N, CA, C and O atoms as a GROMACS GRO file, in nm:
protein
  392
    1MET      N    1  -7.390  -3.170   7.976
    1MET     CA    2  -7.430  -3.102   7.854
    1MET      C    3  -7.327  -2.996   7.820
    1MET      O    4  -7.284  -2.919   7.906
    2ALA      N    5  -7.286  -2.991   7.692
    2ALA     CA    6  -7.190  -2.891   7.645
    2ALA      C    7  -7.261  -2.758   7.622
    2ALA      O    8  -7.380  -2.754   7.588
    3TYR      N    9  -7.187  -2.651   7.641
    3TYR     CA   10  -7.240  -2.519   7.616
    3TYR      C   11  -7.177  -2.463   7.490
    3TYR      O   12  -7.061  -2.491   7.461
    4GLY      N   13  -7.251  -2.386   7.415
    4GLY     CA   14  -7.197  -2.324   7.296
    4GLY      C   15  -7.300  -2.320   7.185
    4GLY      O   16  -7.417  -2.351   7.204
    5LEU      N   17  -7.253  -2.281   7.070
    5LEU     CA   18  -7.338  -2.262   6.953
    5LEU      C   19  -7.332  -2.382   6.861
    5LEU      O   20  -7.224  -2.433   6.832
    6LYS      N   21  -7.447  -2.429   6.816
    6LYS     CA   22  -7.456  -2.531   6.713
    6LYS      C   23  -7.538  -2.471   6.599
    6LYS      O   24  -7.641  -2.407   6.622
    7ILE      N   25  -7.492  -2.494   6.478
    7ILE     CA   26  -7.563  -2.444   6.361
    7ILE      C   27  -7.608  -2.564   6.278
    7ILE      O   28  -7.530  -2.655   6.251
    8TYR      N   29  -7.735  -2.561   6.239
    8TYR     CA   30  -7.795  -2.670   6.162
    8TYR      C   31  -7.833  -2.619   6.023
    8TYR      O   32  -7.864  -2.501   6.007
    9ASP      N   33  -7.829  -2.709   5.923
    9ASP     CA   34  -7.878  -2.672   5.790
    9ASP      C   35  -8.029  -2.698   5.785
    9ASP      O   36  -8.089  -2.740   5.884
   10ALA      N   37  -8.089  -2.673   5.670
   10ALA     CA   38  -8.234  -2.685   5.655
   10ALA      C   39  -8.284  -2.828   5.676
   10ALA      O   40  -8.402  -2.848   5.707
   11SER      N   41  -8.195  -2.927   5.660
   11SER     CA   42  -8.234  -3.067   5.678
   11SER      C   43  -8.213  -3.117   5.820
   11SER      O   44  -8.239  -3.234   5.850
   12GLY      N   45  -8.165  -3.030   5.908
   12GLY     CA   46  -8.144  -3.068   6.047
   12GLY      C   47  -8.007  -3.126   6.076
   12GLY      O   48  -7.982  -3.172   6.188
   13ASN      N   49  -7.916  -3.124   5.977
   13ASN     CA   50  -7.780  -3.173   5.998
   13ASN      C   51  -7.696  -3.066   6.066
   13ASN      O   52  -7.707  -2.947   6.034
   14VAL      N   53  -7.612  -3.108   6.161
   14VAL     CA   54  -7.523  -3.013   6.229
   14VAL      C   55  -7.414  -2.969   6.132
   14VAL      O   56  -7.342  -3.053   6.078
   15ARG      N   57  -7.403  -2.839   6.108
   15ARG     CA   58  -7.302  -2.784   6.017
   15ARG      C   59  -7.184  -2.724   6.094
   15ARG      O   60  -7.073  -2.720   6.042
   16LEU      N   61  -7.208  -2.678   6.216
   16LEU     CA   62  -7.104  -2.622   6.301
   16LEU      C   63  -7.134  -2.661   6.444
   16LEU      O   64  -7.246  -2.642   6.492
   17ASP      N   65  -7.033  -2.718   6.512
   17ASP     CA   66  -7.053  -2.766   6.648
   17ASP      C   67  -6.946  -2.706   6.738
   17ASP      O   68  -6.849  -2.647   6.691
   18THR      N   69  -6.965  -2.722   6.867
   18THR     CA   70  -6.871  -2.666   6.964
   18THR      C   71  -6.734  -2.732   6.956
   18THR      O   72  -6.636  -2.673   7.002
   19THR      N   73  -6.724  -2.850   6.899
   19THR     CA   74  -6.596  -2.920   6.887
   19THR      C   75  -6.523  -2.888   6.756
   19THR      O   76  -6.408  -2.930   6.740
   20ASP      N   77  -6.586  -2.816   6.664
   20ASP     CA   78  -6.523  -2.780   6.537
   20ASP      C   79  -6.421  -2.668   6.556
   20ASP      O   80  -6.440  -2.579   6.639
   21ARG      N   81  -6.315  -2.674   6.478
   21ARG     CA   82  -6.215  -2.568   6.480
   21ARG      C   83  -6.237  -2.478   6.358
   21ARG      O   84  -6.265  -2.528   6.249
   22GLN      N   85  -6.226  -2.350   6.376
   22GLN     CA   86  -6.245  -2.254   6.269
   22GLN      C   87  -6.112  -2.194   6.227
   22GLN      O   88  -6.025  -2.169   6.311
   23VAL      N   89  -6.096  -2.171   6.098
   23VAL     CA   90  -5.974  -2.109   6.046
   23VAL      C   91  -5.978  -1.960   6.074
   23VAL      O   92  -6.079  -1.893   6.051
   24LYS      N   93  -5.866  -1.908   6.124
   24LYS     CA   94  -5.856  -1.764   6.153
   24LYS      C   95  -5.731  -1.710   6.085
   24LYS      O   96  -5.628  -1.778   6.080
   25VAL      N   97  -5.740  -1.590   6.032
   25VAL     CA   98  -5.622  -1.524   5.977
   25VAL      C   99  -5.535  -1.481   6.093
   25VAL      O  100  -5.579  -1.407   6.181
   26ASN      N  101  -5.410  -1.527   6.094
   26ASN     CA  102  -5.315  -1.489   6.198
   26ASN      C  103  -5.248  -1.358   6.161
   26ASN      O  104  -5.238  -1.267   6.243
   27SER      N  105  -5.200  -1.349   6.036
   27SER     CA  106  -5.131  -1.227   5.992
   27SER      C  107  -5.126  -1.221   5.840
   27SER      O  108  -5.136  -1.323   5.772
   28VAL      N  109  -5.109  -1.101   5.788
   28VAL     CA  110  -5.098  -1.077   5.643
   28VAL      C  111  -4.971  -0.996   5.621
   28VAL      O  112  -4.947  -0.895   5.688
   29HIS      N  113  -4.890  -1.040   5.525
   29HIS     CA  114  -4.764  -0.974   5.494
   29HIS      C  115  -4.761  -0.950   5.344
   29HIS      O  116  -4.801  -1.037   5.266
   30GLN      N  117  -4.713  -0.833   5.303
   30GLN     CA  118  -4.710  -0.803   5.160
   30GLN      C  119  -4.596  -0.709   5.128
   30GLN      O  120  -4.542  -0.641   5.215
   31GLY      N  121  -4.562  -0.706   5.001
   31GLY     CA  122  -4.455  -0.619   4.956
   31GLY      C  123  -4.449  -0.618   4.805
   31GLY      O  124  -4.536  -0.674   4.738
   32VAL      N  125  -4.345  -0.555   4.751
   32VAL     CA  126  -4.325  -0.546   4.607
   32VAL      C  127  -4.179  -0.576   4.577
   32VAL      O  128  -4.089  -0.518   4.637
   33PHE      N  129  -4.158  -0.667   4.482
   33PHE     CA  130  -4.024  -0.689   4.428
   33PHE      C  131  -4.014  -0.606   4.302
   33PHE      O  132  -4.092  -0.624   4.209
   34THR      N  133  -3.919  -0.514   4.298
   34THR     CA  134  -3.904  -0.426   4.182
   34THR      C  135  -3.809  -0.483   4.078
   34THR      O  136  -3.798  -0.429   3.968
   35ALA      N  137  -3.739  -0.591   4.112
   35ALA     CA  138  -3.646  -0.653   4.019
   35ALA      C  139  -3.632  -0.800   4.052
   35ALA      O  140  -3.663  -0.842   4.164
   36SER      N  141  -3.587  -0.878   3.957
   36SER     CA  142  -3.564  -1.020   3.984
   36SER      C  143  -3.447  -1.035   4.080
   36SER      O  144  -3.362  -0.947   4.090
   37GLY      N  145  -3.445  -1.149   4.151
   37GLY     CA  146  -3.337  -1.176   4.246
   37GLY      C  147  -3.357  -1.119   4.384
   37GLY      O  148  -3.269  -1.133   4.469
   38GLN      N  149  -3.468  -1.055   4.410
   38GLN     CA  150  -3.493  -0.995   4.542
   38GLN      C  151  -3.561  -1.095   4.635
   38GLN      O  152  -3.625  -1.191   4.590
   39SER      N  153  -3.548  -1.072   4.765
   39SER     CA  154  -3.617  -1.155   4.864
   39SER      C  155  -3.657  -1.069   4.983
   39SER      O  156  -3.604  -0.960   5.004
   40ALA      N  157  -3.751  -1.121   5.061
   40ALA     CA  158  -3.795  -1.054   5.183
   40ALA      C  159  -3.812  -1.160   5.290
   40ALA      O  160  -3.864  -1.268   5.264
   41THR      N  161  -3.767  -1.128   5.412
   41THR     CA  162  -3.778  -1.220   5.524
   41THR      C  163  -3.870  -1.160   5.629
   41THR      O  164  -3.856  -1.044   5.667
   42VAL      N  165  -3.964  -1.240   5.675
   42VAL     CA  166  -4.057  -1.200   5.780
   42VAL      C  167  -4.031  -1.290   5.900
   42VAL      O  168  -4.028  -1.413   5.888
   43THR      N  169  -4.012  -1.229   6.017
   43THR     CA  170  -3.991  -1.305   6.140
   43THR      C  171  -4.089  -1.256   6.246
   43THR      O  172  -4.159  -1.157   6.226
   44GLY      N  173  -4.092  -1.325   6.358
   44GLY     CA  174  -4.173  -1.279   6.471
   44GLY      C  175  -4.319  -1.319   6.467
   44GLY      O  176  -4.401  -1.259   6.535
   45ILE      N  177  -4.353  -1.424   6.388
   45ILE     CA  178  -4.490  -1.474   6.390
   45ILE      C  179  -4.495  -1.574   6.505
   45ILE      O  180  -4.452  -1.688   6.491
   46THR      N  181  -4.547  -1.532   6.617
   46THR     CA  182  -4.546  -1.609   6.741
   46THR      C  183  -4.610  -1.746   6.723
   46THR      O  184  -4.726  -1.756   6.683
   47GLY      N  185  -4.534  -1.850   6.753
   47GLY     CA  186  -4.585  -1.987   6.748
   47GLY      C  187  -4.588  -2.051   6.611
   47GLY      O  188  -4.620  -2.169   6.599
   48PHE      N  189  -4.556  -1.975   6.506
   48PHE     CA  190  -4.566  -2.027   6.369
   48PHE      C  191  -4.469  -2.143   6.348
   48PHE      O  192  -4.348  -2.129   6.369
   49ASP      N  193  -4.524  -2.257   6.308
   49ASP     CA  194  -4.446  -2.377   6.278
   49ASP      C  195  -4.522  -2.454   6.172
   49ASP      O  196  -4.624  -2.516   6.202
   50ILE      N  197  -4.475  -2.451   6.048
   50ILE     CA  198  -4.549  -2.511   5.937
   50ILE      C  199  -4.562  -2.662   5.951
   50ILE      O  200  -4.646  -2.722   5.885
   51THR      N  201  -4.480  -2.726   6.037
   51THR     CA  202  -4.494  -2.870   6.058
   51THR      C  203  -4.611  -2.901   6.151
   51THR      O  204  -4.654  -3.016   6.161
   52ASP      N  205  -4.664  -2.800   6.218
   52ASP     CA  206  -4.784  -2.814   6.302
   52ASP      C  207  -4.905  -2.803   6.210
   52ASP      O  208  -4.922  -2.700   6.144
   53PRO      N  209  -4.990  -2.906   6.202
   53PRO     CA  210  -5.101  -2.905   6.107
   53PRO      C  211  -5.208  -2.798   6.133
   53PRO      O  212  -5.299  -2.781   6.051
   54THR      N  213  -5.200  -2.726   6.244
   54THR     CA  214  -5.298  -2.620   6.268
   54THR      C  215  -5.258  -2.490   6.197
   54THR      O  216  -5.336  -2.395   6.196
   55TRP      N  217  -5.138  -2.483   6.139
   55TRP     CA  218  -5.092  -2.365   6.065
   55TRP      C  219  -5.099  -2.391   5.915
   55TRP      O  220  -5.077  -2.503   5.870
   56SER      N  221  -5.129  -2.287   5.837
   56SER     CA  222  -5.123  -2.295   5.691
   56SER      C  223  -5.095  -2.156   5.635
   56SER      O  224  -5.109  -2.055   5.704
   57ILE      N  225  -5.055  -2.154   5.508
   57ILE     CA  226  -5.023  -2.026   5.443
   57ILE      C  227  -5.082  -2.023   5.303
   57ILE      O  228  -5.107  -2.127   5.242
   58ASP      N  229  -5.103  -1.904   5.254
   58ASP     CA  230  -5.148  -1.880   5.117
   58ASP      C  231  -5.054  -1.776   5.058
   58ASP      O  232  -5.031  -1.671   5.118
   59VAL      N  233  -5.000  -1.805   4.941
   59VAL     CA  234  -4.903  -1.716   4.877
   59VAL      C  235  -4.959  -1.666   4.744
   59VAL      O  236  -5.008  -1.745   4.663
   60LEU      N  237  -4.952  -1.536   4.724
   60LEU     CA  238  -4.993  -1.475   4.598
   60LEU      C  239  -4.880  -1.388   4.546
   60LEU      O  240  -4.820  -1.318   4.628
   61PRO      N  241  -4.845  -1.385   4.423
   61PRO     CA  242  -4.902  -1.467   4.316
   61PRO      C  243  -4.838  -1.605   4.316
   61PRO      O  244  -4.731  -1.627   4.372
   62ILE      N  245  -4.906  -1.698   4.251
   62ILE     CA  246  -4.847  -1.829   4.227
   62ILE      C  247  -4.767  -1.815   4.099
   62ILE      O  248  -4.823  -1.788   3.993
   63SER      N  249  -4.637  -1.834   4.109
   63SER     CA  250  -4.550  -1.811   3.995
   63SER      C  251  -4.434  -1.909   3.999
   63SER      O  252  -4.388  -1.948   4.106
   64LEU      N  253  -4.387  -1.949   3.882
   64LEU     CA  254  -4.269  -2.034   3.873
   64LEU      C  255  -4.144  -1.962   3.922
   64LEU      O  256  -4.044  -2.025   3.954
   65TYR      N  257  -4.151  -1.830   3.928
   65TYR     CA  258  -4.034  -1.750   3.964
   65TYR      C  259  -4.036  -1.702   4.109
   65TYR      O  260  -3.950  -1.623   4.150
   66MET      N  261  -4.133  -1.749   4.188
   66MET     CA  262  -4.141  -1.711   4.329
   66MET      C  263  -4.127  -1.836   4.415
   66MET      O  264  -4.182  -1.941   4.382
   67THR      N  265  -4.053  -1.826   4.524
   67THR     CA  266  -4.040  -1.937   4.618
   67THR      C  267  -4.064  -1.885   4.758
   67THR      O  268  -4.040  -1.768   4.789
   68LEU      N  269  -4.113  -1.975   4.844
   68LEU     CA  270  -4.134  -1.942   4.984
   68LEU      C  271  -4.068  -2.051   5.067
   68LEU      O  272  -4.092  -2.170   5.047
   69THR      N  273  -3.985  -2.009   5.161
   69THR     CA  274  -3.918  -2.100   5.254
   69THR      C  275  -3.962  -2.064   5.394
   69THR      O  276  -3.947  -1.949   5.437
   70THR      N  277  -4.017  -2.161   5.466
   70THR     CA  278  -4.062  -2.133   5.602
   70THR      C  279  -3.951  -2.161   5.703
   70THR      O  280  -3.866  -2.248   5.683
   71THR      N  281  -3.955  -2.085   5.810
   71THR     CA  282  -3.864  -2.104   5.922
   71THR      C  283  -3.948  -2.101   6.050
   71THR      O  284  -4.066  -2.068   6.045
   72SER      N  285  -3.889  -2.134   6.159
   72SER     CA  286  -3.961  -2.127   6.286
   72SER      C  287  -3.991  -1.980   6.315
   72SER      O  288  -3.900  -1.900   6.336
   73GLY      N  289  -4.118  -1.945   6.317
   73GLY     CA  290  -4.157  -1.808   6.347
   73GLY      C  291  -4.159  -1.714   6.228
   73GLY      O  292  -4.173  -1.593   6.246
   74GLY      N  293  -4.144  -1.767   6.106
   74GLY     CA  294  -4.147  -1.676   5.991
   74GLY      C  295  -4.125  -1.747   5.859
   74GLY      O  296  -4.142  -1.868   5.847
   75PHE      N  297  -4.087  -1.668   5.758
   75PHE     CA  298  -4.065  -1.721   5.624
   75PHE      C  299  -3.979  -1.623   5.544
   75PHE      O  300  -3.962  -1.507   5.581
   76THR      N  301  -3.927  -1.673   5.433
   76THR     CA  302  -3.858  -1.590   5.335
   76THR      C  303  -3.923  -1.613   5.200
   76THR      O  304  -3.938  -1.728   5.158
   77ILE      N  305  -3.963  -1.506   5.134
   77ILE     CA  306  -4.019  -1.515   5.000
   77ILE      C  307  -3.917  -1.454   4.905
   77ILE      O  308  -3.858  -1.350   4.934
   78SER      N  309  -3.897  -1.519   4.791
   78SER     CA  310  -3.793  -1.475   4.697
   78SER      C  311  -3.845  -1.474   4.555
   78SER      O  312  -3.931  -1.554   4.517
   79ARG      N  313  -3.791  -1.381   4.477
   79ARG     CA  314  -3.817  -1.375   4.334
   79ARG      C  315  -3.690  -1.421   4.264
   79ARG      O  316  -3.583  -1.365   4.287
   80SER      N  317  -3.703  -1.521   4.181
   80SER     CA  318  -3.587  -1.581   4.116
   80SER      C  319  -3.514  -1.481   4.027
   80SER      O  320  -3.575  -1.394   3.964
   81SER      N  321  -3.382  -1.496   4.023
   81SER     CA  322  -3.302  -1.413   3.932
   81SER      C  323  -3.323  -1.456   3.787
   81SER      O  324  -3.281  -1.387   3.695
   82ASP      N  325  -3.388  -1.571   3.765
   82ASP     CA  326  -3.420  -1.619   3.630
   82ASP      C  327  -3.548  -1.558   3.574
   82ASP      O  328  -3.582  -1.583   3.458
   83ASP      N  329  -3.620  -1.479   3.654
   83ASP     CA  330  -3.745  -1.418   3.609
   83ASP      C  331  -3.715  -1.321   3.496
   83ASP      O  332  -3.646  -1.222   3.517
   84PRO      N  333  -3.766  -1.348   3.375
   84PRO     CA  334  -3.735  -1.261   3.261
   84PRO      C  335  -3.813  -1.129   3.261
   84PRO      O  336  -3.779  -1.038   3.186
   85SER      N  337  -3.916  -1.118   3.345
   85SER     CA  338  -3.998  -0.999   3.347
   85SER      C  339  -3.922  -0.881   3.409
   85SER      O  340  -3.848  -0.898   3.506
   86THR      N  341  -3.941  -0.765   3.352
   86THR     CA  342  -3.882  -0.643   3.408
   86THR      C  343  -3.984  -0.565   3.490
   86THR      O  344  -3.952  -0.458   3.543
   87LEU      N  345  -4.106  -0.617   3.501
   87LEU     CA  346  -4.211  -0.549   3.577
   87LEU      C  347  -4.198  -0.578   3.725
   87LEU      O  348  -4.144  -0.681   3.765
   88SER      N  349  -4.247  -0.486   3.807
   88SER     CA  350  -4.252  -0.509   3.951
   88SER      C  351  -4.357  -0.615   3.981
   88SER      O  352  -4.457  -0.628   3.910
   89VAL      N  353  -4.334  -0.693   4.088
   89VAL     CA  354  -4.427  -0.799   4.125
   89VAL      C  355  -4.472  -0.776   4.269
   89VAL      O  356  -4.390  -0.774   4.361
   90PHE      N  357  -4.602  -0.761   4.288
   90PHE     CA  358  -4.662  -0.749   4.420
   90PHE      C  359  -4.674  -0.890   4.477
   90PHE      O  360  -4.714  -0.981   4.405
   91TRP      N  361  -4.643  -0.909   4.604
   91TRP     CA  362  -4.660  -1.038   4.669
   91TRP      C  363  -4.736  -1.022   4.800
   91TRP      O  364  -4.729  -0.918   4.866
   92LYS      N  365  -4.808  -1.128   4.836
   92LYS     CA  366  -4.883  -1.129   4.962
   92LYS      C  367  -4.878  -1.270   5.019
   92LYS      O  368  -4.898  -1.367   4.947
   93VAL      N  369  -4.852  -1.280   5.149
   93VAL     CA  370  -4.854  -1.408   5.220
   93VAL      C  371  -4.952  -1.393   5.336
   93VAL      O  372  -4.940  -1.303   5.419
   94ILE      N  373  -5.050  -1.483   5.339
   94ILE     CA  374  -5.150  -1.483   5.446
   94ILE      C  375  -5.123  -1.607   5.531
   94ILE      O  376  -5.114  -1.718   5.479
   95VAL      N  377  -5.109  -1.587   5.662
   95VAL     CA  378  -5.082  -1.696   5.755
   95VAL      C  379  -5.211  -1.725   5.833
   95VAL      O  380  -5.270  -1.636   5.893
   96PHE      N  381  -5.252  -1.852   5.831
   96PHE     CA  382  -5.377  -1.896   5.895
   96PHE      C  383  -5.346  -1.991   6.009
   96PHE      O  384  -5.242  -2.057   6.011
   97ARG      N  385  -5.439  -1.998   6.104
   97ARG     CA  386  -5.430  -2.100   6.209
   97ARG      C  387  -5.571  -2.147   6.243
   97ARG      O  388  -5.664  -2.066   6.251
   98THR      N  389  -5.585  -2.277   6.263
   98THR     CA  390  -5.715  -2.332   6.302
   98THR      C  391  -5.719  -2.350   6.452
   98THR      O  392  -5.820  -2.395   6.506
   0.00000   0.00000   0.00000
């Protein structure tokens, strides 16, 4: 017999079992680009490998002028020099692992 928590819905269906994997926030990184053409590099995320399906990322804002390039243990986020806006842009990258 397995030990652990099982959660059932009102109809008696198992909604969460001991064999299910849960998504956890690994780290949150954020900054501000004050002009177009800027970039920021984050390193040192232990074990981070985007080719491993247990890792995922969420990038804010979603923009045609922002790009994210992943590397082993980190990423680089960039604001395109083609961005016509003169306003500062806040960015946030959330790294998840299941």
